[in-house]
A tleap script that builds the chain and sets N, CA, C and O, in Angstrom:
source leaprc.protein.ff14SB
mol = sequence {
  NMET PRO VAL THR LYS ALA GLY ARG SER LEU
  VAL VAL GLN ALA ARG LEU ASN ASP MET ARG
  ASP ALA ASN LEU ILE VAL ASP THR GLY ALA
  ASP ILE THR VAL LEU SER ARG ALA VAL ALA
  MET ASP ILE GLY LEU LEU PRO SER ALA VAL
  ILE ALA THR VAL THR LEU ASN THR ALA GLY
  GLY SER VAL ARG ALA ASP VAL PHE ARG VAL
  GLY THR VAL SER LEU GLY THR ALA GLU ALA
  ARG ASP VAL THR ALA ALA VAL HIE ASP LEU
  PRO ASP ALA PRO ALA GLY VAL ASP GLY LEU
  LEU GLY LEU THR PHE LEU GLU GLN PHE LEU
  VAL THR VAL ASP ALA GLN LYS GLY VAL LEU
  HIE LEU LYS GLN ARG HIE ALA CPRO
}
set mol.1.N position { 22.053 53.482 24.704 }
set mol.1.CA position { 22.224 52.314 25.509 }
set mol.1.C position { 21.034 51.734 26.116 }
set mol.1.O position { 20.507 52.329 27.055 }
set mol.2.N position { 20.563 50.659 25.692 }
set mol.2.CA position { 19.378 50.261 26.350 }
set mol.2.C position { 19.613 49.789 27.826 }
set mol.2.O position { 20.648 49.170 28.075 }
set mol.3.N position { 18.735 50.040 28.783 }
set mol.3.CA position { 18.921 49.302 30.052 }
set mol.3.C position { 17.760 48.483 30.291 }
set mol.3.O position { 16.774 48.628 29.568 }
set mol.4.N position { 17.769 47.565 31.308 }
set mol.4.CA position { 16.669 46.664 31.650 }
set mol.4.C position { 16.550 46.882 33.325 }
set mol.4.O position { 17.366 47.534 33.977 }
set mol.5.N position { 15.675 46.379 33.738 }
set mol.5.CA position { 15.299 46.724 35.250 }
set mol.5.C position { 15.537 45.315 35.984 }
set mol.5.O position { 15.080 44.299 35.459 }
set mol.6.N position { 16.203 45.247 37.119 }
set mol.6.CA position { 16.345 44.117 37.821 }
set mol.6.C position { 15.771 44.629 39.375 }
set mol.6.O position { 16.539 45.252 40.108 }
set mol.7.N position { 14.648 44.378 39.725 }
set mol.7.CA position { 14.019 45.046 40.704 }
set mol.7.C position { 13.966 46.600 40.621 }
set mol.7.O position { 13.287 47.107 39.728 }
set mol.8.N position { 14.626 47.361 41.476 }
set mol.8.CA position { 14.801 48.806 41.293 }
set mol.8.C position { 15.978 49.039 40.435 }
set mol.8.O position { 16.072 50.151 39.917 }
set mol.9.N position { 16.948 48.101 40.194 }
set mol.9.CA position { 18.178 48.565 39.643 }
set mol.9.C position { 18.156 48.495 38.158 }
set mol.9.O position { 17.384 47.778 37.520 }
set mol.10.N position { 19.160 49.381 37.588 }
set mol.10.CA position { 19.244 49.580 36.111 }
set mol.10.C position { 20.340 48.650 35.729 }
set mol.10.O position { 21.404 48.650 36.349 }
set mol.11.N position { 20.107 47.851 34.715 }
set mol.11.CA position { 21.223 46.893 34.206 }
set mol.11.C position { 21.595 47.300 32.773 }
set mol.11.O position { 20.732 47.685 31.983 }
set mol.12.N position { 22.967 47.205 32.433 }
set mol.12.CA position { 23.306 47.507 31.118 }
set mol.12.C position { 24.245 46.151 30.685 }
set mol.12.O position { 24.814 45.446 31.519 }
set mol.13.N position { 24.284 45.964 29.452 }
set mol.13.CA position { 25.111 44.901 28.956 }
set mol.13.C position { 26.405 45.552 28.484 }
set mol.13.O position { 26.419 46.304 27.509 }
set mol.14.N position { 27.620 45.216 29.277 }
set mol.14.CA position { 28.855 45.623 28.832 }
set mol.14.C position { 29.648 44.607 28.093 }
set mol.14.O position { 29.382 43.411 28.202 }
set mol.15.N position { 30.653 45.064 27.316 }
set mol.15.CA position { 31.592 44.042 26.545 }
set mol.15.C position { 32.833 44.251 27.308 }
set mol.15.O position { 33.143 45.390 27.655 }
set mol.16.N position { 33.553 43.246 27.590 }
set mol.16.CA position { 34.600 43.339 28.437 }
set mol.16.C position { 35.824 42.781 27.597 }
set mol.16.O position { 35.747 41.681 27.049 }
set mol.17.N position { 36.847 43.499 27.522 }
set mol.17.CA position { 38.050 42.992 26.543 }
set mol.17.C position { 37.630 42.374 25.412 }
set mol.17.O position { 38.055 41.277 25.050 }
set mol.18.N position { 36.687 43.122 24.741 }
set mol.18.CA position { 36.255 42.572 23.481 }
set mol.18.C position { 35.957 40.999 23.389 }
set mol.18.O position { 35.987 40.453 22.286 }
set mol.19.N position { 35.697 40.343 24.443 }
set mol.19.CA position { 35.701 39.026 24.595 }
set mol.19.C position { 34.456 38.363 25.394 }
set mol.19.O position { 34.175 37.177 25.221 }
set mol.20.N position { 33.724 39.193 26.279 }
set mol.20.CA position { 32.742 38.620 27.025 }
set mol.20.C position { 31.867 39.814 27.480 }
set mol.20.O position { 32.287 40.887 27.914 }
set mol.21.N position { 30.749 39.491 27.329 }
set mol.21.CA position { 29.402 40.281 27.817 }
set mol.21.C position { 29.147 40.144 29.192 }
set mol.21.O position { 29.342 39.065 29.751 }
set mol.22.N position { 28.745 41.097 29.772 }
set mol.22.CA position { 28.626 40.982 31.320 }
set mol.22.C position { 27.333 41.896 31.539 }
set mol.22.O position { 27.251 42.912 30.848 }
set mol.23.N position { 26.358 41.616 32.416 }
set mol.23.CA position { 25.183 42.408 32.722 }
set mol.23.C position { 25.555 43.082 34.111 }
set mol.23.O position { 25.639 42.431 35.152 }
set mol.24.N position { 25.757 44.380 34.029 }
set mol.24.CA position { 26.120 45.171 35.306 }
set mol.24.C position { 25.248 46.216 35.602 }
set mol.24.O position { 24.828 46.962 34.717 }
set mol.25.N position { 24.914 46.341 36.879 }
set mol.25.CA position { 23.863 47.289 37.573 }
set mol.25.C position { 24.734 48.646 37.355 }
set mol.25.O position { 25.914 48.698 37.700 }
set mol.26.N position { 24.142 49.594 36.833 }
set mol.26.CA position { 24.610 50.926 36.803 }
set mol.26.C position { 24.613 51.487 38.300 }
set mol.26.O position { 23.522 51.644 38.850 }
set mol.27.N position { 25.633 51.754 38.890 }
set mol.27.CA position { 25.632 52.208 40.184 }
set mol.27.C position { 26.589 53.401 40.365 }
set mol.27.O position { 27.800 53.190 40.430 }
set mol.28.N position { 26.077 54.674 40.450 }
set mol.28.CA position { 26.613 55.961 40.396 }
set mol.28.C position { 27.085 56.032 41.942 }
set mol.28.O position { 27.839 56.976 42.176 }
set mol.29.N position { 26.843 55.387 42.785 }
set mol.29.CA position { 27.257 55.551 44.298 }
set mol.29.C position { 28.464 54.490 44.460 }
set mol.29.O position { 29.012 54.374 45.556 }
set mol.30.N position { 28.816 53.814 43.491 }
set mol.30.CA position { 30.051 52.765 43.592 }
set mol.30.C position { 31.316 53.502 42.992 }
set mol.30.O position { 31.449 53.992 41.870 }
set mol.31.N position { 32.246 53.443 44.091 }
set mol.31.CA position { 33.567 54.145 43.689 }
set mol.31.C position { 34.375 53.516 42.429 }
set mol.31.O position { 35.105 54.117 41.641 }
set mol.32.N position { 34.008 52.008 42.464 }
set mol.32.CA position { 34.813 51.207 41.533 }
set mol.32.C position { 33.666 50.198 41.053 }
set mol.32.O position { 32.623 49.839 41.599 }
set mol.33.N position { 34.282 49.862 39.761 }
set mol.33.CA position { 33.334 48.880 38.897 }
set mol.33.C position { 33.819 47.561 39.592 }
set mol.33.O position { 34.991 47.349 39.904 }
set mol.34.N position { 32.565 46.529 39.836 }
set mol.34.CA position { 32.718 45.293 40.401 }
set mol.34.C position { 32.380 44.197 39.415 }
set mol.34.O position { 31.397 44.283 38.679 }
set mol.35.N position { 33.184 43.197 39.408 }
set mol.35.CA position { 32.900 42.149 38.375 }
set mol.35.C position { 33.019 40.784 39.239 }
set mol.35.O position { 33.911 40.660 40.078 }
set mol.36.N position { 32.209 39.917 39.023 }
set mol.36.CA position { 31.991 38.556 39.763 }
set mol.36.C position { 33.314 37.794 39.366 }
set mol.36.O position { 33.871 38.098 38.311 }
set mol.37.N position { 33.795 36.881 40.125 }
set mol.37.CA position { 34.855 35.830 39.798 }
set mol.37.C position { 34.863 35.090 38.630 }
set mol.37.O position { 35.902 34.846 38.016 }
set mol.38.N position { 33.459 34.614 38.191 }
set mol.38.CA position { 33.467 33.965 36.848 }
set mol.38.C position { 33.731 34.968 35.732 }
set mol.38.O position { 34.515 34.668 34.831 }
set mol.39.N position { 33.236 35.911 35.748 }
set mol.39.CA position { 33.601 37.041 34.738 }
set mol.39.C position { 34.981 37.337 34.774 }
set mol.39.O position { 35.563 37.376 33.690 }
set mol.40.N position { 35.563 37.533 35.719 }
set mol.40.CA position { 37.203 37.862 35.799 }
set mol.40.C position { 37.831 36.714 35.281 }
set mol.40.O position { 38.646 36.906 34.379 }
set mol.41.N position { 37.610 35.468 35.690 }
set mol.41.CA position { 38.207 34.352 35.182 }
set mol.41.C position { 38.029 34.218 33.400 }
set mol.41.O position { 38.936 33.864 32.647 }
set mol.42.N position { 36.783 34.555 33.026 }
set mol.42.CA position { 36.416 34.445 31.648 }
set mol.42.C position { 37.346 35.500 30.749 }
set mol.42.O position { 37.801 35.272 29.628 }
set mol.43.N position { 37.477 36.497 31.397 }
set mol.43.CA position { 38.511 37.589 30.589 }
set mol.43.C position { 39.805 37.537 30.848 }
set mol.43.O position { 40.556 38.371 30.341 }
set mol.44.N position { 40.221 36.663 31.584 }
set mol.44.CA position { 41.662 36.308 31.772 }
set mol.44.C position { 42.380 37.276 33.020 }
set mol.44.O position { 43.548 37.663 33.009 }
set mol.45.N position { 41.618 37.486 33.818 }
set mol.45.CA position { 42.145 38.563 34.996 }
set mol.45.C position { 42.734 37.168 36.019 }
set mol.45.O position { 42.006 36.360 36.595 }
set mol.46.N position { 43.972 37.189 36.023 }
set mol.46.CA position { 44.694 36.192 36.951 }
set mol.46.C position { 45.241 36.781 38.110 }
set mol.46.O position { 45.518 37.979 38.168 }
set mol.47.N position { 45.410 35.963 39.058 }
set mol.47.CA position { 45.871 36.488 40.454 }
set mol.47.C position { 47.254 37.373 40.223 }
set mol.47.O position { 47.455 38.422 40.836 }
set mol.48.N position { 47.980 36.935 39.469 }
set mol.48.CA position { 49.401 37.674 39.196 }
set mol.48.C position { 49.182 39.024 38.740 }
set mol.48.O position { 50.111 39.827 38.826 }
set mol.49.N position { 48.042 39.381 38.255 }
set mol.49.CA position { 47.764 40.735 37.728 }
set mol.49.C position { 47.040 41.694 38.862 }
set mol.49.O position { 46.634 42.816 38.559 }
set mol.50.N position { 46.924 41.198 40.084 }
set mol.50.CA position { 46.173 42.300 41.069 }
set mol.50.C position { 47.187 43.348 41.117 }
set mol.50.O position { 48.399 43.129 41.124 }
set mol.51.N position { 46.631 44.507 41.149 }
set mol.51.CA position { 47.283 45.705 41.266 }
set mol.51.C position { 46.901 46.367 42.682 }
set mol.51.O position { 47.553 47.365 42.992 }
set mol.52.N position { 46.060 45.981 43.442 }
set mol.52.CA position { 45.676 46.487 44.792 }
set mol.52.C position { 44.677 45.565 45.387 }
set mol.52.O position { 44.133 44.690 44.713 }
set mol.53.N position { 44.414 45.770 46.743 }
set mol.53.CA position { 43.356 45.282 47.374 }
set mol.53.C position { 42.539 46.357 48.007 }
set mol.53.O position { 43.160 47.333 48.427 }
set mol.54.N position { 41.134 46.327 48.152 }
set mol.54.CA position { 40.262 47.456 48.602 }
set mol.54.C position { 39.294 46.875 49.584 }
set mol.54.O position { 39.047 45.673 49.684 }
set mol.55.N position { 38.873 47.645 50.158 }
set mol.55.CA position { 37.565 47.348 51.029 }
set mol.55.C position { 36.391 47.783 50.414 }
set mol.55.O position { 36.274 48.960 50.072 }
set mol.56.N position { 35.469 46.920 50.227 }
set mol.56.CA position { 34.155 47.320 49.636 }
set mol.56.C position { 33.032 47.254 50.682 }
set mol.56.O position { 32.684 46.175 51.162 }
set mol.57.N position { 32.456 48.458 51.039 }
set mol.57.CA position { 31.198 48.429 51.798 }
set mol.57.C position { 30.090 47.954 51.122 }
set mol.57.O position { 29.612 48.587 50.180 }
set mol.58.N position { 29.566 46.752 51.559 }
set mol.58.CA position { 28.470 46.030 51.055 }
set mol.58.C position { 27.314 46.273 51.971 }
set mol.58.O position { 27.443 46.939 52.999 }
set mol.59.N position { 26.132 45.707 51.581 }
set mol.59.CA position { 24.882 45.534 52.352 }
set mol.59.C position { 25.301 44.414 53.439 }
set mol.59.O position { 24.797 44.479 54.560 }
set mol.60.N position { 25.987 43.646 53.200 }
set mol.60.CA position { 26.459 42.539 54.205 }
set mol.60.C position { 27.625 42.863 54.860 }
set mol.60.O position { 28.204 41.938 55.429 }
set mol.61.N position { 28.146 44.071 54.914 }
set mol.61.CA position { 29.348 44.433 55.751 }
set mol.61.C position { 30.546 44.823 54.938 }
set mol.61.O position { 30.468 44.875 53.711 }
set mol.62.N position { 31.619 45.092 55.566 }
set mol.62.CA position { 32.911 45.377 54.607 }
set mol.62.C position { 33.587 43.997 54.188 }
set mol.62.O position { 33.665 43.048 54.969 }
set mol.63.N position { 34.044 43.974 52.944 }
set mol.63.CA position { 34.848 42.673 52.543 }
set mol.63.C position { 36.035 43.347 51.708 }
set mol.63.O position { 35.970 44.494 51.264 }
set mol.64.N position { 36.913 42.658 51.583 }
set mol.64.CA position { 38.226 42.850 50.910 }
set mol.64.C position { 38.221 42.256 49.547 }
set mol.64.O position { 37.848 41.091 49.410 }
set mol.65.N position { 38.557 42.873 48.659 }
set mol.65.CA position { 38.553 42.354 47.089 }
set mol.65.C position { 39.814 42.826 46.441 }
set mol.65.O position { 40.326 43.914 46.703 }
set mol.66.N position { 40.289 41.978 45.597 }
set mol.66.CA position { 41.502 42.287 44.662 }
set mol.66.C position { 40.971 43.288 43.724 }
set mol.66.O position { 39.758 43.443 43.584 }
set mol.67.N position { 41.902 44.015 43.037 }
set mol.67.CA position { 41.621 45.015 42.160 }
set mol.67.C position { 42.467 44.769 40.878 }
set mol.67.O position { 43.641 44.421 41.005 }
set mol.68.N position { 42.020 44.904 39.883 }
set mol.68.CA position { 42.526 44.693 38.375 }
set mol.68.C position { 42.344 45.887 37.473 }
set mol.68.O position { 41.527 46.771 37.727 }
set mol.69.N position { 43.141 45.891 36.392 }
set mol.69.CA position { 42.740 46.708 35.282 }
set mol.69.C position { 42.024 45.724 34.229 }
set mol.69.O position { 42.413 44.595 33.930 }
set mol.70.N position { 40.925 46.378 33.747 }
set mol.70.CA position { 40.320 45.672 32.497 }
set mol.70.C position { 40.635 46.334 31.316 }
set mol.70.O position { 40.252 47.493 31.155 }
set mol.71.N position { 41.310 45.726 30.433 }
set mol.71.CA position { 41.707 46.579 29.104 }
set mol.71.C position { 40.564 47.438 28.539 }
set mol.71.O position { 40.740 48.634 28.311 }
set mol.72.N position { 39.525 46.892 28.341 }
set mol.72.CA position { 38.343 47.729 27.611 }
set mol.72.C position { 37.052 47.368 28.223 }
set mol.72.O position { 36.768 46.199 28.484 }
set mol.73.N position { 36.277 48.352 28.452 }
set mol.73.CA position { 34.824 48.335 28.845 }
set mol.73.C position { 34.063 48.871 27.913 }
set mol.73.O position { 34.228 50.082 27.773 }
set mol.74.N position { 33.191 48.307 27.148 }
set mol.74.CA position { 32.322 49.200 26.057 }
set mol.74.C position { 30.838 48.795 26.318 }
set mol.74.O position { 30.439 47.645 26.502 }
set mol.75.N position { 30.124 49.882 26.303 }
set mol.75.CA position { 28.615 49.936 26.186 }
set mol.75.C position { 28.283 50.492 24.967 }
set mol.75.O position { 28.468 51.705 24.873 }
set mol.76.N position { 27.751 49.791 23.824 }
set mol.76.CA position { 27.698 50.238 22.721 }
set mol.76.C position { 28.839 50.740 21.961 }
set mol.76.O position { 29.802 50.005 21.746 }
set mol.77.N position { 28.791 52.067 21.498 }
set mol.77.CA position { 29.952 52.795 21.051 }
set mol.77.C position { 30.873 53.479 22.053 }
set mol.77.O position { 31.953 53.942 21.686 }
set mol.78.N position { 30.463 53.545 23.290 }
set mol.78.CA position { 31.033 54.268 24.426 }
set mol.78.C position { 32.323 52.927 24.917 }
set mol.78.O position { 32.162 51.730 25.154 }
set mol.79.N position { 33.449 53.709 24.921 }
set mol.79.CA position { 34.563 52.700 25.346 }
set mol.79.C position { 35.419 53.345 26.305 }
set mol.79.O position { 35.738 54.521 26.136 }
set mol.80.N position { 35.860 52.618 27.394 }
set mol.80.CA position { 36.851 53.153 28.292 }
set mol.80.C position { 37.816 52.066 28.355 }
set mol.80.O position { 37.471 50.890 28.242 }
set mol.81.N position { 39.218 52.499 28.563 }
set mol.81.CA position { 40.343 51.571 28.387 }
set mol.81.C position { 40.949 51.662 29.984 }
set mol.81.O position { 40.860 52.618 30.755 }
set mol.82.N position { 41.532 50.465 30.188 }
set mol.82.CA position { 42.107 50.377 31.567 }
set mol.82.C position { 41.346 50.790 32.757 }
set mol.82.O position { 41.782 51.615 33.559 }
set mol.83.N position { 40.290 50.252 32.856 }
set mol.83.CA position { 39.306 50.453 33.740 }
set mol.83.C position { 39.538 49.600 35.102 }
set mol.83.O position { 39.607 48.375 35.004 }
set mol.84.N position { 39.660 50.219 36.362 }
set mol.84.CA position { 39.932 49.642 37.438 }
set mol.84.C position { 38.660 48.998 37.856 }
set mol.84.O position { 37.592 49.610 37.820 }
set mol.85.N position { 38.795 47.456 38.353 }
set mol.85.CA position { 37.607 46.886 38.771 }
set mol.85.C position { 37.998 45.960 39.909 }
set mol.85.O position { 39.088 45.389 39.896 }
set mol.86.N position { 37.147 45.810 40.863 }
set mol.86.CA position { 37.442 44.818 41.861 }
set mol.86.C position { 36.606 43.619 41.527 }
set mol.86.O position { 35.590 43.679 40.834 }
set mol.87.N position { 37.140 42.424 42.115 }
set mol.87.CA position { 36.585 41.220 41.753 }
set mol.87.C position { 35.898 40.702 43.193 }
set mol.87.O position { 36.513 40.541 44.248 }
set mol.88.N position { 34.451 40.481 42.965 }
set mol.88.CA position { 33.822 40.100 44.242 }
set mol.88.C position { 32.549 39.707 43.691 }
set mol.88.O position { 31.999 40.354 42.799 }
set mol.89.N position { 32.045 38.612 44.228 }
set mol.89.CA position { 30.712 37.953 43.955 }
set mol.89.C position { 29.621 38.608 44.747 }
set mol.89.O position { 29.448 38.225 45.904 }
set mol.90.N position { 28.889 39.526 44.262 }
set mol.90.CA position { 27.792 40.170 45.056 }
set mol.90.C position { 26.684 39.254 45.488 }
set mol.90.O position { 25.886 38.669 44.757 }
set mol.91.N position { 26.773 39.223 46.908 }
set mol.91.CA position { 25.786 37.940 47.432 }
set mol.91.C position { 24.349 38.152 47.341 }
set mol.91.O position { 23.555 37.227 47.510 }
set mol.92.N position { 23.922 39.580 47.026 }
set mol.92.CA position { 22.500 39.794 46.660 }
set mol.92.C position { 22.032 40.331 45.561 }
set mol.92.O position { 21.014 41.017 45.469 }
set mol.93.N position { 23.019 39.923 44.421 }
set mol.93.CA position { 22.707 40.461 43.023 }
set mol.93.C position { 21.592 39.657 42.441 }
set mol.93.O position { 21.502 38.448 42.657 }
set mol.94.N position { 20.821 40.255 41.772 }
set mol.94.CA position { 19.631 39.566 41.005 }
set mol.94.C position { 20.171 38.716 40.172 }
set mol.94.O position { 21.282 38.950 39.697 }
set mol.95.N position { 19.388 37.453 39.820 }
set mol.95.CA position { 19.916 36.468 38.965 }
set mol.95.C position { 20.329 37.104 37.398 }
set mol.95.O position { 19.655 37.954 36.815 }
set mol.96.N position { 21.496 36.533 36.912 }
set mol.96.CA position { 21.884 37.076 35.766 }
set mol.96.C position { 22.607 38.345 35.844 }
set mol.96.O position { 22.969 38.828 34.771 }
set mol.97.N position { 22.843 38.886 36.776 }
set mol.97.CA position { 23.783 40.206 37.075 }
set mol.97.C position { 25.177 39.834 37.497 }
set mol.97.O position { 25.382 39.113 38.474 }
set mol.98.N position { 26.142 40.340 36.740 }
set mol.98.CA position { 27.544 39.729 36.865 }
set mol.98.C position { 28.376 40.857 37.734 }
set mol.98.O position { 29.568 40.630 37.938 }
set mol.99.N position { 27.829 41.979 38.216 }
set mol.99.CA position { 28.615 43.141 38.829 }
set mol.99.C position { 27.767 44.278 38.765 }
set mol.99.O position { 26.588 44.358 38.421 }
set mol.100.N position { 28.718 45.306 39.230 }
set mol.100.CA position { 28.365 46.865 39.156 }
set mol.100.C position { 29.245 47.591 38.152 }
set mol.100.O position { 30.444 47.334 38.040 }
set mol.101.N position { 28.561 48.584 37.365 }
set mol.101.CA position { 29.276 49.660 36.642 }
set mol.101.C position { 29.467 50.735 37.562 }
set mol.101.O position { 28.532 51.490 37.826 }
set mol.102.N position { 30.596 50.871 38.071 }
set mol.102.CA position { 30.941 51.983 38.844 }
set mol.102.C position { 31.630 53.325 38.567 }
set mol.102.O position { 31.742 53.488 37.352 }
set mol.103.N position { 32.045 54.169 39.164 }
set mol.103.CA position { 32.652 55.360 38.780 }
set mol.103.C position { 33.779 55.243 37.936 }
set mol.103.O position { 34.000 56.131 37.113 }
set mol.104.N position { 34.569 54.193 38.044 }
set mol.104.CA position { 35.781 53.874 37.518 }
set mol.104.C position { 35.661 53.844 35.899 }
set mol.104.O position { 36.609 54.070 35.147 }
set mol.105.N position { 34.459 53.556 35.522 }
set mol.105.CA position { 33.983 53.666 34.082 }
set mol.105.C position { 33.044 54.845 33.933 }
set mol.105.O position { 33.227 55.585 32.967 }
set mol.106.N position { 32.052 55.107 34.785 }
set mol.106.CA position { 31.178 56.243 34.512 }
set mol.106.C position { 31.689 57.598 34.483 }
set mol.106.O position { 31.211 58.474 33.762 }
set mol.107.N position { 32.824 57.790 35.402 }
set mol.107.CA position { 33.473 59.149 35.540 }
set mol.107.C position { 34.025 59.469 34.173 }
set mol.107.O position { 34.184 60.675 33.983 }
set mol.108.N position { 34.314 58.767 33.298 }
set mol.108.CA position { 34.976 59.120 31.909 }
set mol.108.C position { 33.778 59.523 30.915 }
set mol.108.O position { 34.022 59.659 29.716 }
set mol.109.N position { 32.579 59.697 31.387 }
set mol.109.CA position { 31.473 60.068 30.353 }
set mol.109.C position { 30.570 61.119 31.145 }
set mol.109.O position { 30.499 61.242 32.368 }
set mol.110.N position { 29.951 61.791 30.244 }
set mol.110.CA position { 28.738 62.537 30.835 }
set mol.110.C position { 27.507 61.569 30.750 }
set mol.110.O position { 27.179 61.098 29.662 }
set mol.111.N position { 26.888 61.302 31.800 }
set mol.111.CA position { 25.892 60.178 31.886 }
set mol.111.C position { 24.530 60.854 32.117 }
set mol.111.O position { 24.358 61.755 32.938 }
set mol.112.N position { 23.657 60.383 31.386 }
set mol.112.CA position { 22.059 60.765 31.481 }
set mol.112.C position { 21.318 59.378 31.386 }
set mol.112.O position { 21.423 58.580 30.454 }
set mol.113.N position { 20.572 59.241 32.487 }
set mol.113.CA position { 19.782 57.954 32.623 }
set mol.113.C position { 18.107 58.478 32.469 }
set mol.113.O position { 17.573 59.355 33.147 }
set mol.114.N position { 17.479 57.670 31.382 }
set mol.114.CA position { 16.118 58.020 31.353 }
set mol.114.C position { 15.366 56.627 31.853 }
set mol.114.O position { 14.852 55.868 31.031 }
set mol.115.N position { 15.353 56.410 33.034 }
set mol.115.CA position { 14.717 55.315 33.688 }
set mol.115.C position { 13.441 54.958 33.094 }
set mol.115.O position { 13.180 53.777 32.867 }
set mol.116.N position { 12.535 56.003 32.795 }
set mol.116.CA position { 11.203 55.692 32.327 }
set mol.116.C position { 11.304 55.124 30.933 }
set mol.116.O position { 10.536 54.234 30.569 }
set mol.117.N position { 12.296 55.653 30.096 }
set mol.117.CA position { 12.281 55.154 28.642 }
set mol.117.C position { 13.192 53.896 28.627 }
set mol.117.O position { 13.293 53.251 27.583 }
set mol.118.N position { 13.904 53.500 29.831 }
set mol.118.CA position { 14.927 52.547 29.757 }
set mol.118.C position { 16.183 52.721 29.010 }
set mol.118.O position { 16.706 51.761 28.445 }
set mol.119.N position { 16.786 54.122 28.975 }
set mol.119.CA position { 17.924 54.264 28.082 }
set mol.119.C position { 19.040 55.069 29.045 }
set mol.119.O position { 18.799 55.864 29.954 }
set mol.120.N position { 20.094 54.692 28.642 }
set mol.120.CA position { 21.231 55.405 29.295 }
set mol.120.C position { 22.098 56.082 28.152 }
set mol.120.O position { 22.443 55.475 27.138 }
set mol.121.N position { 22.351 57.148 28.371 }
set mol.121.CA position { 23.178 57.942 27.253 }
set mol.121.C position { 24.718 58.242 27.916 }
set mol.121.O position { 24.876 58.666 29.061 }
set mol.122.N position { 25.710 57.966 27.061 }
set mol.122.CA position { 26.914 58.227 27.645 }
set mol.122.C position { 27.689 59.076 26.441 }
set mol.122.O position { 27.789 58.724 25.266 }
set mol.123.N position { 28.192 60.248 27.031 }
set mol.123.CA position { 28.981 61.319 26.001 }
set mol.123.C position { 30.431 61.137 26.479 }
set mol.123.O position { 30.730 61.056 27.670 }
set mol.124.N position { 31.120 61.092 25.683 }
set mol.124.CA position { 32.785 61.005 26.118 }
set mol.124.C position { 33.135 62.305 26.566 }
set mol.124.O position { 32.801 63.296 25.917 }
set mol.125.N position { 33.848 62.392 27.730 }
set mol.125.CA position { 34.340 63.519 28.168 }
set mol.125.C position { 35.588 63.854 27.417 }
set mol.125.O position { 36.362 62.955 27.087 }
set mol.126.N position { 35.822 65.136 27.125 }
set mol.126.CA position { 36.925 65.634 26.488 }
set mol.126.C position { 38.290 66.006 27.365 }
set mol.126.O position { 38.056 66.666 28.377 }
set mol.127.N position { 39.528 65.708 27.144 }
set mol.127.CA position { 40.435 65.920 27.942 }
set mol.127.C position { 40.579 67.377 28.102 }
set mol.127.O position { 40.336 68.072 27.116 }
set mol.128.N position { 40.941 67.940 29.205 }
set mol.128.CA position { 41.059 69.541 29.503 }
set mol.128.C position { 42.033 69.900 28.710 }
set mol.128.O position { 42.400 71.074 28.675 }
savepdb mol mol.pdb
quit
């Protein structure tokens, strides 16, 4: 999966619910995947589908965000189902970035990043 750089961040293009592409920063330090409000609306995440509310610790301080399940998140041939994602507009996100790809997606794969070559490798973990 190719990655691009936005400042010091690595960005991948993810396909959400087989309907919308989103540019997400690969963030192994983020417990949860985060999507902008615009992306959430585009893929049909409605307020009635909120499953929880979480506190996100951002550079600007703590914020509360609604949590949803995204049916599918795909990066190339790697796909995860029912990915938990918070909806929050990142105030300092580089232009064109729609959120963060956090551990709720990444933990389902063995992840290798070659930042120099601009490549992210994802290998599906097998159930124990």
